[in-house]
C-alpha positions as CSV (number, residue, x, y, z in Angstrom):
1,M,18.3,83.4,-28.9
2,S,20.2,86.7,-28.3
3,D,23.8,86.7,-27.2
4,I,22.8,88.3,-23.9
5,L,20.4,85.4,-23.1
6,K,23.0,82.9,-24.1
7,G,25.4,84.6,-21.6
8,R,27.7,85.8,-24.4
9,L,27.8,89.5,-24.2
10,P,30.4,91.1,-26.5
11,L,32.5,93.6,-24.5
12,D,34.7,96.2,-26.0
13,L,37.0,96.9,-23.1
14,Q,38.8,99.8,-24.8
15,R,35.5,101.6,-25.2
16,F,35.2,101.8,-21.4
17,A,38.8,103.0,-20.8
18,V,37.9,106.6,-21.5
19,A,35.3,109.0,-20.2
20,P,32.0,108.8,-22.1
21,N,31.3,111.2,-25.0
22,G,34.9,112.3,-25.0
23,G,34.3,114.0,-21.6
24,H,36.9,114.0,-18.8
25,P,36.2,113.9,-15.1
26,V,37.8,117.0,-13.7
27,A,38.3,117.7,-10.0
28,N,38.2,121.4,-9.2
29,T,39.1,123.2,-6.0
30,G,35.7,122.6,-4.4
31,D,33.8,120.1,-6.5
32,Y,33.9,117.8,-9.5
33,T,32.8,118.5,-13.1
34,N,30.1,116.2,-14.6
35,A,31.6,114.6,-17.7
36,Y,28.4,114.8,-19.7
37,T,27.2,118.3,-19.0
38,G,30.1,120.2,-17.5
39,E,27.9,121.0,-14.5
40,H,29.5,121.0,-11.1
41,E,28.7,118.6,-8.3
42,A,29.9,118.6,-4.7
43,F,32.5,116.3,-3.3
44,D,31.2,113.1,-1.7
45,S,30.9,113.5,2.0
46,Q,32.1,110.0,2.5
47,N,35.3,108.6,1.1
48,T,34.3,105.4,-0.8
49,M,37.9,104.0,-1.1
50,S,39.3,102.3,2.0
51,P,42.5,103.8,3.4
52,Q,44.2,100.4,3.0
53,M,43.6,100.5,-0.8
54,K,44.8,104.1,-1.1
55,E,48.0,103.3,0.8
56,W,48.6,100.2,-1.3
57,Y,48.1,102.1,-4.6
58,N,50.4,104.9,-3.4
59,T,53.1,102.3,-2.4
60,E,53.0,100.8,-5.9
61,A,53.3,104.2,-7.6
62,L,56.1,105.6,-5.4
63,E,58.2,102.4,-5.6
64,N,58.1,102.7,-9.4
65,A,58.9,106.4,-9.2
66,R,61.9,105.9,-7.1
67,K,63.3,103.2,-9.4
68,N,63.6,105.9,-12.1
69,H,65.5,108.5,-10.0
70,Y,69.0,108.6,-11.4
71,F,69.7,112.3,-11.3
72,T,67.4,113.2,-8.4
73,Q,69.3,111.0,-6.0
74,F,72.3,113.3,-6.2
75,A,70.5,116.6,-5.7
76,K,70.6,118.5,-2.5
77,K,67.1,118.8,-1.1
78,I,66.0,122.4,-0.5
79,P,63.0,122.5,1.8
80,L,60.0,124.8,1.0
81,P,57.5,124.9,3.8
82,E,53.8,125.5,3.2
83,N,52.6,129.2,2.8
84,H,56.0,130.4,1.8
85,G,55.4,131.2,-1.9
86,I,56.6,129.4,-5.0
87,T,60.1,130.9,-5.3
88,V,63.0,129.6,-3.2
89,E,66.3,131.5,-2.6
90,M,69.0,128.9,-2.3
91,R,71.9,130.5,-0.5
92,K,75.6,129.4,-0.2
93,P,78.4,131.1,1.7
94,N,81.1,132.9,-0.3
95,T,84.6,131.7,0.0
96,F,87.4,133.8,1.5
97,K,90.5,134.9,-0.3
98,D,94.0,133.6,0.5
99,V,94.9,134.5,4.1
100,P,97.5,137.3,3.9
101,E,100.7,137.6,5.9
102,L,100.4,140.0,8.9
103,V,102.6,143.0,9.4
104,E,103.6,143.5,13.0
105,G,101.6,146.2,14.7
106,V,99.3,146.7,11.7
107,I,95.6,145.7,11.8
108,P,94.6,144.1,8.5
109,D,91.6,145.3,6.5
110,G,89.8,142.1,7.0
111,E,87.2,140.6,4.6
112,N,83.4,140.8,4.7
113,F,81.6,137.5,4.9
114,G,78.5,137.1,2.7
115,Y,76.3,134.7,0.8
116,S,75.4,134.2,-2.9
117,A,71.8,133.5,-3.7
118,I,70.3,131.3,-6.4
119,Q,66.6,131.5,-7.0
120,A,64.4,128.7,-8.3
121,T,60.7,128.6,-8.9
122,V,58.4,125.7,-8.2
123,H,56.2,124.4,-11.0
124,E,53.3,121.9,-10.7
125,F,53.0,118.8,-12.9
126,G,50.3,116.2,-13.2
127,N,48.4,113.7,-15.3
128,Y,45.6,111.2,-15.0
129,T,43.7,108.5,-16.8
130,P,40.0,107.6,-16.7
131,L,39.2,103.9,-16.1
132,G,35.8,102.6,-17.1
133,K,34.1,100.7,-14.2
134,R,33.1,97.8,-16.5
135,L,36.8,97.6,-17.6
136,T,38.0,97.3,-14.0
137,M,35.2,94.8,-13.2
138,H,35.6,92.5,-16.2
139,A,39.2,92.8,-17.5
140,I,41.5,89.9,-16.9
141,D,44.4,92.2,-16.0
142,P,44.5,94.2,-12.7
143,V,43.8,97.5,-14.5
144,A,43.9,99.9,-11.5
145,Q,47.1,98.4,-10.2
146,D,48.8,98.5,-13.6
147,A,47.6,102.1,-14.1
148,A,49.0,103.1,-10.6
149,E,52.4,101.5,-11.4
150,E,52.6,103.2,-14.8
151,M,51.6,106.5,-13.4
152,G,54.3,106.2,-10.8
153,A,56.9,105.3,-13.4
154,A,55.8,108.3,-15.6
155,G,55.9,110.6,-12.7
156,G,59.4,109.4,-11.7
157,D,60.6,109.8,-15.2
158,K,59.4,113.4,-15.4
159,Q,60.9,114.3,-12.0
160,D,64.2,112.9,-13.0
161,R,64.2,114.7,-16.4
162,I,63.6,117.9,-14.6
163,A,66.6,117.2,-12.3
164,R,68.6,116.3,-15.3
165,D,67.9,119.5,-17.1
166,V,69.1,121.4,-14.0
167,A,72.3,119.3,-13.9
168,I,73.1,119.9,-17.6
169,S,72.4,123.7,-17.3
170,G,75.8,124.3,-15.7
171,S,78.3,126.5,-17.6
172,N,81.3,124.2,-17.5
173,V,81.7,121.9,-20.5
174,M,84.5,119.6,-21.7
175,F,84.6,117.7,-25.0
176,A,85.8,114.1,-25.5
177,E,88.9,113.7,-27.7
178,K,88.8,112.2,-31.1
179,V,89.7,108.5,-31.2
180,T,91.6,107.2,-34.1
181,P,89.3,104.5,-35.5
182,A,92.2,102.3,-36.8
183,T,93.8,101.8,-33.4
184,G,91.2,102.9,-30.9
185,E,93.7,105.1,-29.2
186,V,93.5,108.8,-28.4
187,P,96.0,110.7,-30.6
188,E,98.9,112.3,-28.9
189,V,98.3,115.8,-30.4
190,I,94.8,117.1,-29.6
191,V,93.6,120.3,-31.3
192,Y,91.3,122.5,-29.2
193,P,88.7,123.9,-29.0
194,Y,86.0,121.5,-30.2
195,Y,82.4,122.5,-30.1
196,R,79.3,120.2,-30.1
197,G,78.8,120.6,-33.9
198,S,82.3,119.2,-34.6
199,L,81.8,115.9,-32.7
200,D,80.9,112.7,-34.3
201,A,80.9,108.9,-33.6
202,N,84.8,109.0,-33.2
203,F,84.7,111.3,-30.2
204,T,83.8,108.6,-27.7
205,L,84.2,108.7,-23.9
206,K,87.5,107.1,-23.1
207,S,89.5,106.5,-20.0
208,D,91.6,109.6,-20.6
209,T,88.6,111.9,-20.8
210,V,87.3,110.4,-17.5
211,N,90.6,111.1,-15.9
212,R,90.6,114.7,-17.2
213,A,87.1,115.3,-15.9
214,A,88.0,113.9,-12.5
215,T,91.1,116.0,-12.4
216,W,89.0,119.1,-13.3
217,L,86.7,118.5,-10.3
218,K,89.7,117.9,-8.0
219,K,91.4,121.2,-9.2
220,H,88.2,123.0,-8.4
221,R,88.1,121.4,-4.9
222,A,84.7,119.8,-5.5
223,P,83.9,117.6,-2.5
224,K,83.2,114.0,-3.2
225,I,80.1,111.9,-2.6
226,N,80.8,109.1,-0.2
227,G,84.5,109.3,-1.2
228,K,84.0,109.4,-5.0
229,Y,82.8,111.6,-7.8
230,V,79.8,110.6,-9.8
231,A,79.1,110.6,-13.6
232,I,75.7,109.9,-15.1
233,I,76.0,108.6,-18.7
234,H,73.7,107.3,-21.5
235,P,73.7,103.5,-22.2
236,S,75.2,104.3,-25.7
237,V,78.1,106.0,-23.9
238,S,78.6,103.2,-21.5
239,Y,78.8,100.8,-24.4
240,D,81.9,102.6,-25.7
241,L,83.4,103.0,-22.2
242,R,83.1,99.4,-21.3
243,K,85.3,98.5,-24.3
244,D,88.1,100.8,-23.1
245,K,91.1,98.7,-22.0
246,D,91.4,100.7,-18.7
247,W,87.8,100.0,-17.8
248,I,88.2,96.3,-18.6
249,E,91.3,96.1,-16.5
250,A,89.7,98.0,-13.6
251,H,86.8,95.6,-13.5
252,K,88.5,92.3,-14.0
253,Y,88.6,91.5,-10.3
254,A,86.4,94.2,-8.9
255,Q,83.8,93.1,-6.4
256,P,80.2,94.4,-7.0
257,G,79.4,97.2,-4.6
258,E,76.8,99.3,-6.3
259,I,74.9,101.6,-4.0
260,Y,73.2,104.0,-6.3
261,N,70.3,103.5,-8.8
262,G,71.8,102.5,-12.1
263,E,75.4,102.2,-11.0
264,I,77.6,100.2,-13.3
265,G,81.2,100.6,-12.1
266,E,84.0,102.9,-11.2
267,L,87.0,104.4,-13.1
268,H,89.6,107.0,-11.9
269,G,87.7,107.6,-8.7
270,V,84.4,108.2,-10.5
271,R,81.3,106.0,-9.9
272,F,79.3,105.7,-13.1
273,I,75.5,105.7,-13.3
274,E,73.8,104.5,-16.5
275,S,70.5,106.1,-17.4
276,D,68.5,106.3,-20.6
277,Q,67.3,109.7,-19.3
278,A,70.7,111.2,-19.9
279,K,70.5,114.0,-22.4
280,V,71.0,113.3,-26.1
281,Y,71.4,116.3,-28.4
282,R,70.3,115.6,-32.0
283,G,67.4,117.8,-32.7
284,K,64.3,116.9,-34.8
285,N,64.2,116.7,-38.6
286,L,64.4,120.0,-40.5
287,A,61.5,119.0,-42.7
288,S,58.3,117.0,-42.3
289,D,59.7,114.5,-44.9
290,S,63.5,114.9,-44.6
291,R,66.2,115.0,-42.0
292,T,68.2,117.6,-43.9
293,L,67.7,120.4,-46.5
294,T,69.8,121.6,-49.5
295,V,71.0,125.1,-50.3
296,N,69.3,126.3,-53.4
297,G,71.7,128.7,-55.1
298,A,75.2,129.6,-53.9
299,V,75.4,131.8,-50.7
300,S,78.1,134.5,-50.4
301,S,80.0,135.3,-47.3
302,G,78.1,137.9,-45.3
303,A,74.7,136.9,-46.5
304,T,71.8,136.8,-44.1
305,T,69.3,134.7,-46.1
306,I,69.5,131.3,-47.6
307,T,67.1,129.8,-50.1
308,F,66.6,126.0,-49.7
309,D,64.8,123.0,-51.0
310,G,64.8,119.3,-50.4
311,G,61.8,119.0,-48.0
312,T,58.5,120.4,-46.9
313,V,59.0,123.0,-44.2
314,A,56.2,125.0,-42.5
315,E,56.6,128.7,-42.1
316,H,58.3,129.6,-38.8
317,A,59.1,125.9,-38.1
318,L,62.9,126.6,-38.0
319,K,62.7,129.8,-36.0
320,G,65.3,129.9,-33.2
321,R,67.0,126.6,-34.3
322,L,70.7,126.0,-34.9
323,L,71.8,124.7,-38.3
324,L,75.0,123.4,-39.7
325,L,75.8,124.4,-43.3
326,G,78.1,122.7,-45.8
327,D,78.5,119.1,-46.8
328,N,80.6,118.5,-43.6
329,G,78.4,120.8,-41.5
330,E,81.3,123.1,-40.9
331,I,79.4,126.4,-40.7
332,P,77.1,126.9,-37.6
333,V,74.3,129.5,-38.0
334,E,71.2,130.4,-36.0
335,V,67.8,130.9,-37.6
336,S,65.9,134.2,-37.0
337,D,62.8,133.0,-39.0
338,N,61.9,131.1,-42.2
339,T,59.3,130.7,-44.9
340,A,58.6,127.6,-46.9
341,T,61.7,128.2,-49.1
342,Q,64.0,130.7,-47.3
343,I,65.8,131.0,-44.0
344,T,66.7,134.3,-42.4
345,L,69.8,134.2,-40.2
346,K,70.3,136.1,-36.9
347,E,73.8,136.9,-38.0
348,A,75.5,136.9,-41.4
349,V,77.0,133.6,-42.6
350,A,80.8,133.6,-41.9
351,S,81.9,132.0,-45.2
352,A,80.5,131.2,-48.6
353,V,78.2,128.1,-49.0
354,A,78.1,126.3,-52.3
355,D,74.9,125.5,-54.3
356,N,73.4,122.2,-53.3
357,A,75.4,122.0,-50.1
358,K,73.7,120.2,-47.2
359,I,71.9,121.9,-44.3
360,Y,71.9,119.8,-41.1
361,P,70.2,120.1,-37.7
362,G,72.6,121.9,-35.5
363,E,71.5,120.9,-32.0
364,G,73.7,117.8,-32.2
365,G,77.1,116.9,-33.7
366,K,78.7,116.9,-37.1
367,K,76.2,116.3,-39.9
368,G,73.4,116.3,-37.3
369,V,74.5,113.1,-35.4
370,A,73.7,112.5,-31.8
371,V,75.9,114.0,-29.0
372,Y,75.6,112.9,-25.4
373,A,75.8,114.9,-22.2
374,C,77.7,113.1,-19.5
375,V,77.3,114.8,-16.1
376,F,80.3,114.7,-13.7
377,L,79.5,116.1,-10.3
378,G,80.6,116.5,-6.7
379,K,78.5,116.8,-3.6
380,D,75.6,119.2,-3.6
381,A,76.4,120.5,-7.1
382,F,72.8,121.2,-7.7
383,G,69.6,121.4,-5.7
384,M,66.0,120.4,-6.1
385,I,63.2,122.0,-4.1
386,D,61.5,119.7,-1.6
387,V,58.0,121.1,-1.4
388,S,56.1,120.5,1.8
389,G,52.8,118.8,0.7
390,G,54.0,118.9,-2.9
391,N,55.9,115.6,-3.2
392,M,54.6,113.2,-5.8
393,R,51.4,111.5,-4.8
394,L,49.0,109.2,-6.5
395,I,45.4,110.4,-6.7
396,V,42.8,107.6,-7.1
397,K,39.1,108.6,-7.5
398,T,36.4,105.9,-7.5
399,A,33.5,105.7,-9.9
400,E,31.2,106.7,-7.0
401,Q,33.2,109.9,-6.7
402,V,33.8,111.1,-10.3
403,G,31.9,108.6,-12.5
404,G,28.9,110.8,-13.3
405,P,25.2,110.0,-12.7
406,L,25.8,106.3,-13.6
407,E,29.1,105.9,-11.8
408,Q,30.7,104.6,-15.0
409,Y,34.4,105.4,-14.5
410,G,37.1,106.3,-11.9
411,T,40.5,107.9,-12.4
412,V,44.1,107.3,-11.5
413,G,46.4,110.3,-11.5
414,V,49.7,111.6,-10.3
415,K,50.7,115.1,-9.2
416,F,53.8,116.8,-7.8
417,E,55.6,120.1,-7.5
418,T,59.3,120.7,-8.1
419,G,62.0,123.1,-9.3
420,G,65.8,123.5,-8.9
421,G,69.0,125.2,-9.7
422,V,72.8,124.8,-9.9
423,L,74.3,125.6,-6.5
424,Y,78.0,125.3,-7.2
425,E,79.2,125.7,-10.8
426,E,82.7,124.5,-9.8
427,R,81.3,121.1,-8.7
428,L,79.5,120.4,-12.0
429,L,81.0,119.5,-15.3
430,R,79.2,118.4,-18.5
431,V,81.4,116.2,-20.8
432,E,80.0,116.0,-24.3
433,C,80.9,113.1,-26.6
434,G,79.8,111.0,-29.5
435,S,79.2,107.2,-29.5
436,F,79.1,104.2,-31.8
437,Y,75.3,104.9,-31.8
438,S,75.5,108.5,-32.8
439,N,74.1,107.9,-36.2
440,V,71.0,106.1,-34.9
441,D,70.0,107.5,-31.5
442,E,67.3,110.2,-31.3
443,D,67.2,113.4,-29.3
444,T,65.7,112.8,-25.9
445,D,63.7,116.0,-26.1
446,P,63.2,116.8,-29.8
447,E,60.5,119.4,-29.2
């Protein structure tokens, strides 16, 4: 007796999780594309999903999205009405100079009032997944609900990373001081300037750096957010900060009063938000089979090419990247182009490099370790465009709508539009530091 007659029908659920024959149901402006043939078919005249179901799925997705908004919650919302293009001019009033003393009987020259403009362009983002009808009918798990939740989370992550990239694009940067490993204290004599490539795991975020950052915002008259400044930091950075004696003392008897997504505490008038979306600079490996490369033959000062070995590198793969030369990574250079064995530099190397010296990725810190961007900000430091009709929405299509001639699959997708820019440079400070985890954390955006 066959398995079907016995009631035991083998079912490969994963097989039905994708569109048949590798095809994808695509909704166009005026119709759908058939997944088998590519032919177009008109939209259904009747919506086959109840409004209650759509509302429920959207609620699931949007709740998950909002949970992941760490940077977005501090952005000034810039409205963009429908039919007003895709580029927004965000305007801010210029400040006046110091008010001069009047001379009796003399009319002063006065000062013109004006605005500065910052332009930002809206971009559209979206993704979807096909769900086989048999999968949704027979699977033990609530497939459509889970897909909606995950789509919402992915959309929220992407929105927040876009906001993060705006926040870290400001021009003001401060570097954490080097901590003496033996004592855990910041040394009294600090040598400036540092740069990202000189930071390592000993340049952790400490109480003194937080105080310096808060003082910088105060000196630039950055308005506070609900009476405090805000800093958004990576979990690896918060690990170091939580061990600082000033942090421990400040939180011994502190009452919990978190009001923001991800808030973990306060120090020196700064409320700290912890987010794994915070930017980590480390860069991807230089070779397909090696993190670093090796100089093949001594390089003289003033040279513009470097021959290398130590890994398999595709032609042009290093173009535009930053590198650190020398066993301690003391010489930063930028790549113009490369072959499988030679690097051409944009500018001549500043000093000689010995044969067999190491070549490290230069996007991060010393010897290619991870460096973390901590964003300290005041009110309305940056803005994100709030597009009328372009906010994130979940799009659910039933098998009757997009499932082809046999109604075999539906889709769950997410789509939104956004863009943004820095509004007040003087209200935004990026503090870069290392961490105990600098040797193991990966770049958040290695590509």
